[in-house]
N, C-alpha and C positions, 0 to 999 in steps of 0.2 A: 220637250224642252229640259233646260238644266234642273228645272223643280219637279221633274216627273210627271207635269201635267201636259195638256193641249190647249193651247189659247189661239183665238182667233179662228175658231173651228167654223167654216162655211156650211150653214145647217140647209142652206137652200130655203125655197118659198113654196108653201103648201097650195094647193089647188083648191079654191073655196069657190062655193055658188049659195045662192039664197032666193027665193021667190020674189024677194021685195027687193032687201038690200043686205048686203055686208058691212058692218060697223065697224070690227076691229079682228085683226090676226094676231094672237100672243104666243109665248112659249115660256118654259120654265127653265131653259137651259141655263148652267152655270156660267161665269165668265170664262173659268179655267175647268177643263174635264181631268178628273183624276185617272190614272191606270187603270184599266179594266172597261166594264160596259156600263154607259149610263142612259137611260131611258129618258128621254125629252118628250114632254106632254105640250101639244099644240089645243090652243083653243079658238075656235071662232066665232063672234057673236054678232048677230043681225041687227037690223034697226028697231025691232021691237024687243030686243035684250035676250032672244033666244041664243042659247049656246049649242055647240057641237066639238068634240074633242077628236084628237088623234095622236098616236105616239110615233116615236121616231126613236132608235138606239144608235148611241155612238160609241163607238169603243176605240181606245188608245192603247197602242201597243208601247214598248221601250224598245227603240232600235239605236239607242245611243251606247257606244263603247265607254267602258271605264275610262277614266282619266288617271295615268300612269306616270308616276315621276320615278325613273328608274336611277338607281345610285350611278353617280358619276365614277368612271374608269377609278379603281381605287389605286393609290400611289403604291409603288414597291412595297412589300411587306418583308421584314427579315425572317428568314428561317426561324419558325416555334414549332417543336415536336406536340406541344399540345394543343395546336390549332390556331385558328386565327378569327377575329372579330370583324365581321363585315357589316356596313351601314345597311339597315333593313329598306326594302322596298316600301314606297307609300303610294297609295292608289285611292281615289275615289269615284264615286257613281253618282248619277242623278237621280236613280233610283234605291238601289241598295246600300244599305249602311257599311261604313268600311270595314266594321268587323262581322259583316257578312259575306264578303265578297269571297271568290274562291281564289286562293293562291295557290301557284307550283312553281317550281324551278327544277333545272338539270344544271350539272356544273358539269365541263368537260376539260379535258387539258389538253396543252398545246398538239395532241396528235389526233384528238376527237374521241377520246376514250372517255368513258363516264365515271365522274369521282363520286357525285352523291347527287341525290335527289330529294325533293320534301315538297310539302304541301303547306309550309308557311311563306311568311314574307322576310324569313331571316335564315340565311343559309351559311351562318358562322359554322365553322369546324374544319376538316380536313381540307386540305388542297394541296396540288402538286406542285413542286418547284418548277417554275417557269411561268407561262402565260396559261393562265384558267379564263373560261368563259362561263358566265352564269346567263342562262337564258330563262326569262321570266314570263308568267302568263297569268293575268288577273282575269277572272270570269264574274260578271255580275248574276243576278237573278234570272234574269231573261236570257242567258248564255251568250249575250254580246262579252266578247274579250278584246283584249289589248296586251302587246307582247312589246320586250325590249330587251336589250342584253348590256350586262356590265363586264368588264375586264379586270381580272387581280391577277397582279405580277408577282410572283414568290421568289426571292433571291434564294441562291443555293445557300445551304447551310457553311457558316466560317466557325472554324475550329483551330486552335493550335495546337503545335506538338507540345509535350511536357519538355519545360526546360531541361537541358541536359546538366548534370552537377558537375560542379567544378572543384577542383584541389587546389587549396593555397600553398600546402606544403606535398609537392609530389612527392609518390612513393611511400610517404609515411605518415600523410594528415587524412582525416576523416574527411568524406566528401562535405561541401557546404559548410565547411568551418574554418574560422581564423581564431588562430591562437595567439592572444593576447600576450605578448613578450617575445613571440618568435615567427618570424616569417611576415609574409604580406600582410597589411591590413585590409586588403580590399580583394574582391574577385569579380570578374567581369563573364557576364552572362550574354547569351544570344537567344532571342525566340524567334518562330519560325511557324508559318502558317500549314496544317496539315494539306498533303495533297490530295488527299480524299475529300476533304472538306474545305475547298478554297474560297467559299464566297464568291465575290467578284472581284479580280486582281485589281492592284491600285491600293496600298495600304500606307496606313500611317500607324504610328505607334506613341503610346505615352507610358512612361513608367513612372510610377508612384513609390513614395517611401513607405517605410513600416506603419507609420500614421494612418496612412490609406488615403491622405489627401493631397500632401505636400508632393507636385512634380518633379519628376526627376528629368532624365532625357527623353529624346524623340525619335531615336533612332532602335533599329532591331537589336543592335548591342548597347550595353549598357554596364558601366562600373560601377560597382556597388560597395560601399564603404561604412560597414554597420557601427554603430557605437563602441567604442572601448571604454567600457566602466568595469570597476571593480566587482569582480563575481562572474562576469560574463552575461550571457542571456540570449534568446533567440528572437529572431527580426524576420516578419514575411513580408516580402516585396512583391508588388502587381505590376503587371504591365498590360494596357489596354490595345488591342489592335481594331482598326477600323478600316474597313474595306470600301472600294469606290462609291458603293451605293449606300454609305453610312450604317452600315450593320457592324456590330461589335461583338468581341470575345474577349475574354481575359485569362490569363494564365499567372501562376504565383510562383515564387522560389521562397523556401525558409533558411535563413543561414544562422549558424549557431556560432555564438563566441564563446570560446573557452579560455577563462583567466588562467594561466599557467604560470604567473610571475611568483615569486617567493619575496612578497613585498618587504618580508624583516630582514632580507640579506642583500650584500651586494658585494660586487668584485670590482673595485675601482668604478670606472664609467660603465662597465657592463652590468646587463640584468640579469639575475638569478632567476632561474625558471625550475619548475618540477618535473621530473619525468618518472614513470614508472619503471623502476629497474629491479628485474626479477620477483615482481611483486612486491617492493617496497618502494616508498615515497622517499626521493632525494632531489637534492637541488643541485644545478649545475650550472655554470657559466653559460651564457645563450651559446657563445660560440662554439662550446663544447658539444652541442646537441647532435651534429651529424655522427660524430664518433660513436654516441650512445645509441643512437637509433639505428644506425647500420649493425648493430648488434641484436637488433630485435626489441630494444626497449622502445616504450610509447611515450607520447608527448602527454604531458599533464599528471596529474595525481590518479593511482590506481584506483580503480572502481572498489566499493565496499564488497565485502564477502557477502554470499547471499545467506539470509536467514532461515533456515529449515524448520526452527521452531522444534527442534528434537525429533522431529519424524523421522520415519525411516528412511535410511539413505543420507542422514543428515552428516555434522561434522564428525571426523574421527579426532583422535588425540593429535594435537599439535604440540610440536617442542617450542618452549616458551626460552627463548635467548635473551639474556641480558648482558649488556655492553656497557663498559665504563672506559672512560679514557682520561687520564690525568697525565700531565696537564693538556689543556684544551682551550685556549689556543695555546701553542707550545712554539720556546723558542728552539729547543733542540730535539730532543727525543720525545714522541709520544709513549705512554704507558698504557696499554691496552689490556684490560681484564674481561673475561668473558665467564658468565655462568650459564647454565643450561639444565633444563628438566632432563636430558639425554646424555649418556654417557658416549654418545657416537663421537668418533674425531671429528674435528672440524677444520675447515679451510678458511683462511683469511685473505680476500684479493683487496690490494692498495690500487685504487686509480686516482689520476690527477681531473682536475677540471675540465678536461677535454677527452675524456675517458680512454686515455693512455695508461696501460696497466705500468705501475711502479715496483709493485712487488706480489709474490703470491707465496703465504706461509701455508703449509699443508701438514697434517698430523696432530694439531692442536688438540690437547685434551681439556676436559673441562676444569674450569677455574683456573686455568694457567696464565701467567702474566707473559705478554709479548711486548718489547721494546724494539720501535723501529722509528724511521725518519729523520735521524740525526743529520743525515745529508741531504736531505730535501730542501728545495728553494722554497722561499716564502710564497704562499698562495694557498687554495683551496685543495682538498683531497678528500678521498672517501674511503671509508673501510667497510668492506661487505664480509660477514661472517656466515658462513654457509655450512649447514649441518643436515645432510640428508635433505629432505624437501623444504626445511625451513632456512628462511635468510634474512640477516638484520643488517641494517646499514647505516652507519654514523657519519657526519661529515666531520672532517678534522681541519683546521686553520693553523697554517705555519706560519710564524712571525719571523 
């Protein structure tokens, strides 16, 4: 029985005899016989108190199979390259303690190939994508066994393609960069699922702001407007993709905001912005940027020169050019005076705020005074002094 004993055993009745009379027949049989062999002693007593004994053996064997509680079919599991956690098998037995039972399992994939085997009650680990079957066997000390099966369904891996970079200022701007002071203040991105790792089609999307929690749109495409703050910054946005079986993956994009405004200058209602012009920082009317960048100038300020610390291959001698303009602002002529550490002839190129060349002065000697601009209209101009590989640009204002 379930207590690993035998009860209600029919021992039968012994045959007895006496020359006078039999007073009693008794035995020492227990009420429940344990597993194995038990000797039962019979005693017969006659009317005069004389006794005789005989023995009988009772053998109890275990033929009850273990009770097995097979884990129910596991709900679909999302792909996990690190393996999967499966609920362990639970089994009991009437005679053998649970920790002494023998466990074994075989895991097979949807085409019958063996994925793994083991001799424990926990098959957690690697499984194949698709439907897997766990074949369990539990055996007690008497070699009675029970079997059952559990199904484990693994979803296909779900991954998104890298988000394609976008350019706010085509042909001239850096990827994923907003220029505060010029061009669009937003970028629009599209996310897609990788064809080799599609999960289960039927996707939903949720974009999140750079704080990681504020929800944005719920489409594959998302318009992103990062904060425009003085000094700029970098902001990372994330999109979570969920397939039809509730498995998820994420992808991110980082947008850099570059503040190119010259907050100390203006030209009426137009914003003045920095550009890197021939290695020098100048500010121009934002409407003039196309004319400059078409010549190869860059949006924003020039990067700082590398610091080689005086090592081999470090900086060579650089011409130091000093430019003084007086008056500036000017009502009539500008008077420009140039001093340099080199005696190489110089060239001065005058451009307006739209990048149009107003004048080019060549053959200028060191410490020479140049007068120009008397016929210029009111506005902003730039004088670029060029001497060999060295350049110096100053801003001019005509009243």
